[in-house]
C-alpha positions as CSV (number, residue, x, y, z in Angstrom):
1,X,0.0,0.0,0.0
2,X,1.4,3.4,-0.9
3,X,1.2,6.5,1.2
4,X,-1.5,7.9,-1.1
5,X,-3.5,4.7,-0.8
6,X,-3.2,4.7,3.0
7,X,-4.1,8.4,3.1
8,X,-7.2,7.9,1.0
9,X,-8.3,5.0,3.2
10,X,-7.8,7.1,6.3
11,X,-9.3,10.3,4.9
12,X,-6.1,12.3,5.3
13,X,-3.5,13.9,3.0
14,X,-0.4,12.2,1.8
15,X,1.6,14.8,3.6
16,X,-0.1,13.8,6.9
17,X,1.1,10.2,6.3
18,X,4.6,11.5,5.6
19,X,4.5,13.5,8.8
20,X,3.5,10.5,10.8
21,X,6.4,8.5,9.3
22,X,8.9,11.3,10.0
23,X,7.7,11.8,13.6
24,X,6.8,15.4,13.0
25,X,3.1,14.9,13.7
26,X,1.1,12.3,15.6
27,X,-2.2,10.9,14.2
28,X,-5.4,11.8,16.1
29,X,-7.1,9.0,18.1
30,X,-9.7,8.8,15.3
31,X,-7.0,8.3,12.7
32,X,-5.2,5.8,15.0
33,X,-8.5,3.8,15.2
34,X,-8.9,3.9,11.5
35,X,-5.3,2.7,11.1
36,X,-6.0,-0.2,13.4
37,X,-8.9,-1.2,11.1
38,X,-6.8,-0.8,7.9
39,X,-4.0,-2.9,9.3
40,X,-6.3,-5.4,11.1
41,X,-4.8,-5.0,14.5
42,X,-5.9,-3.5,17.8
43,X,-4.7,0.0,18.7
44,X,-2.6,-1.6,21.5
45,X,-0.9,-3.9,18.9
46,X,-0.5,-0.9,16.6
47,X,1.2,1.0,19.3
48,X,3.2,-1.9,20.5
49,X,1.4,-2.0,23.9
50,X,0.1,-5.5,23.8
51,X,2.3,-7.0,26.5
52,X,2.6,-10.5,27.8
53,X,5.2,-11.4,30.3
54,X,7.0,-8.1,29.8
55,X,7.6,-8.5,26.1
56,X,5.9,-6.6,23.3
57,X,4.1,-8.6,20.6
58,X,3.2,-7.3,17.3
59,X,2.6,-9.4,14.1
60,X,3.4,-7.2,11.2
61,X,4.3,-10.0,8.8
62,X,1.5,-9.1,6.5
63,X,2.7,-5.5,6.0
64,X,5.0,-4.2,3.3
65,X,8.5,-2.8,4.3
66,X,7.1,0.7,3.9
67,X,4.1,0.0,6.2
68,X,6.4,-1.7,8.8
69,X,8.6,1.4,8.8
70,X,5.5,3.6,9.3
71,X,4.2,1.5,12.1
72,X,7.6,1.4,13.9
73,X,8.0,5.2,13.6
74,X,4.5,5.8,15.0
75,X,5.1,3.5,17.9
76,X,8.4,5.2,18.7
77,X,6.7,8.6,18.5
78,X,3.9,7.5,20.9
79,X,6.5,5.9,23.3
80,X,8.4,9.2,23.4
81,X,5.1,11.1,24.0
82,X,4.2,8.7,26.8
83,X,7.6,9.2,28.4
84,X,7.2,13.0,28.3
85,X,3.7,12.7,29.7
86,X,4.9,10.6,32.6
87,X,7.7,13.1,33.4
88,X,5.3,16.0,33.2
89,X,2.7,14.3,35.4
90,X,5.3,13.6,38.1
91,X,6.3,17.2,38.1
92,X,2.7,18.2,38.9
93,X,2.7,16.2,42.1
């Protein structure tokens, strides 16, 4: 699937997909949910949050190399976001 095809399926622009890939923009929750449907995985799986015994499981075997790269970049961006959020919430205590 190309960036344009994914963008069309999600109802966003190709530049939005590029921004997600380059970690310059995060998708909204609505778009994240749409992505989970497109890629046939839960949002937890998409974000790499499906944990069992401390390890993260995500089957991306059905994705193209480009799609895998996009998913990995998005997961990394959300993990950084979560780390920053945890630090900020500790500062509020």
